[in-house]
N, C-alpha and C positions, 0 to 999 in steps of 0.2 A: 231610692227605689225600693219598692216593697212589692213582694209577690205572695198571694195567698192561694193556697190549693187544698183540695179535699180528695182523699183517695178512699174510695169504696171497695169493699171486698167483692169478689166475683161470686160469692155463694158457697164455694167449696172451701172448707177448712183444712188446710194442709200445714204440716209443720214447717217451720222456716228452713231455708236451706243454708243458713249460717248459724253458728253458735252464738247466742246471746251472752255477752260478757257483762253487761250492766255498766260498763265505762262510758262516762260522758266525755266527749271530745268537742273542743271548741276550736274553730278556725277562723282566723281574722285576715281580711284583706284590706288593702289601703288603696285610696284613689287619689291621685295629685293632679291638680289642674295644670295644664300645660298649653301654651299657644302652639297651634299646629297649622300648617300650610296645607290646605285641603287640595290645592292645585299648585304644584310647584312651577308649572308654567304659567304665565299671565296671558298669553294669547291662545285662543282656541284653535287647534290645529285644522279644523274644517272651515269655520267661516270667518276667521281672523278677528273675532270680537275680542274685546280686552275684559278679562276675568276681573280685574281689579278696579274696573270702573263701574261704580253703583249706579250709574244713569242707564246702563244698558240692560 
């Protein structure tokens, strides 16, 4: 997944509200594929249809 964005200035130049330190910080995240049961119940509570039956 990739996201691109562009931030424009609003025209007024104001000093930053934080102290610029010049440090580069890298953050890493991981994603692990897992099987997940989207519906723990297999029967619909209102109409009684079967969630696990692909023909419905």
